[in-house]
C-alpha positions in Angstrom: -39.4 -4.2 -33.2 -41.3 -6.3 -30.7 -40.6 -3.7 -28.0 -42.2 -0.9 -30.2 -45.3 -3.0 -30.8 -45.6 -3.6 -27.0 -45.2 0.1 -26.3 -47.8 1.0 -28.9 -50.3 -1.5 -27.4 -49.7 -0.2 -23.9 -50.2 3.4 -25.0 -53.3 2.5 -26.9 -54.8 0.8 -23.9 -53.9 3.7 -21.6 -55.4 6.1 -24.1 -58.7 4.3 -24.0 -58.9 4.2 -20.2 -57.9 7.8 -19.6 -59.1 9.9 -22.6 -57.6 13.2 -21.5 -54.3 11.8 -20.0 -51.3 10.9 -22.1 -48.5 8.6 -20.9 -45.1 8.2 -22.3 -42.8 5.3 -21.3 -39.4 6.8 -20.7 -37.5 3.5 -20.2 -38.8 0.1 -20.8 -38.4 -2.6 -18.1 -35.5 -4.9 -18.5 -34.8 -8.3 -17.0 -31.9 -8.4 -14.4 -28.6 -9.8 -15.6 -28.1 -11.9 -12.5 -30.4 -13.2 -9.7 -31.1 -10.7 -6.9 -30.9 -12.0 -3.3 -30.0 -10.4 0.1 -26.3 -10.3 1.1 -26.5 -12.6 4.1 -23.0 -11.9 5.4 -23.5 -8.2 5.3 -26.9 -8.6 7.0 -25.3 -10.9 9.7 -22.5 -8.5 10.5 -24.7 -5.4 10.4 -27.1 -7.1 12.8 -24.2 -8.1 15.0 -22.7 -4.6 15.1 -26.2 -3.1 15.7 -27.0 -5.5 18.5 -23.7 -4.9 20.3 -24.0 -1.1 19.9 -27.6 -1.1 21.2 -26.7 -3.5 24.0 -23.8 -1.4 25.1 -25.7 1.8 24.9 -28.5 0.2 27.0 -26.0 -1.0 29.6 -24.3 2.3 29.9 -27.5 4.2 30.0 -28.9 2.0 32.8 -25.7 2.5 34.7 -25.8 6.2 34.2 -29.4 6.4 35.3 -28.7 4.3 38.5 -29.0 6.7 41.4 -28.3 4.2 44.2 -25.4 4.5 46.6 -22.5 2.0 46.2 -20.0 3.3 48.8 -20.1 5.0 52.1 -18.3 8.0 50.7 -21.2 8.6 48.3 -23.7 8.5 51.2 -21.6 10.8 53.4 -21.1 13.2 50.5 -24.8 13.3 49.7 -26.1 13.6 53.3 -23.2 15.5 55.0 -23.4 13.1 58.0 -20.9 10.4 59.0 -21.8 6.9 58.2 -21.9 4.6 61.2 -22.6 1.3 59.3 -23.8 -0.2 56.1 -25.9 -3.3 55.5 -24.8 -5.3 52.4 -26.7 -7.8 50.4 -25.8 -11.3 51.4 -26.2 -13.9 48.7 -25.6 -17.5 49.6 -24.9 -20.4 47.1 -28.3 -21.9 48.0 -29.9 -18.7 46.9 -28.0 -18.7 43.6 -28.8 -22.4 43.1 -32.5 -21.8 43.5 -32.4 -18.9 41.0 -30.3 -20.7 38.4 -30.9 -24.4 38.6 -30.3 -25.1 34.9 -26.6 -24.2 35.1 -25.9 -27.0 37.6 -27.2 -29.9 35.4 -26.0 -29.2 31.8 -22.4 -28.9 32.8 -22.0 -32.5 33.8 -21.2 -33.6 30.3 -17.6 -34.2 30.8 -14.5 -33.3 32.9 -13.0 -30.7 30.6 -16.4 -28.9 30.3 -16.8 -29.2 34.1 -13.5 -27.5 34.7 -14.3 -24.8 32.1 -17.7 -24.2 33.7 -16.3 -24.1 37.2 -13.5 -21.7 36.3 -15.3 -19.3 34.0 -19.1 -19.7 33.7 -20.1 -20.1 37.3 -18.1 -17.1 38.6 -19.6 -15.0 35.8 -23.1 -16.1 36.7 -22.5 -15.5 40.3 -21.3 -12.0 39.5 -24.3 -11.3 37.3 -26.8 -12.8 39.8 -25.3 -10.8 42.6 -25.7 -7.6 40.6 -29.3 -8.6 39.7 -30.0 -9.2 43.4 -28.6 -5.7 44.3 -30.8 -4.2 41.6 -33.8 -6.0 43.0 -34.5 -8.1 39.9 
């Protein structure tokens, strides 16, 4: 009964504001049965998958667009001339230490962390930094 009275009042107000236009409420608004909130786990995993996908696509795209020569066979095939010598990029530990000073200090927390850093993190950073130096970054 209360809903009908509310519908009548809404219709009457709308009828006064727009004299020639008629409105009909097809379905009255209802309160939700449970609270609505975002599904955080779904959002987290969707973001993780999207980030990994976009990062992988960017990495493969940049590697695909890289037109530099990496071996002497590539140079010889492109130029048709024999390769007499190549100049490689020489990266010393001092160069790497000056570029990444932060990774030397934080790893001194403990012996296990030091061993883990020495065996996994430093070689990975050296490889990444060597590649960045080759790319000129």
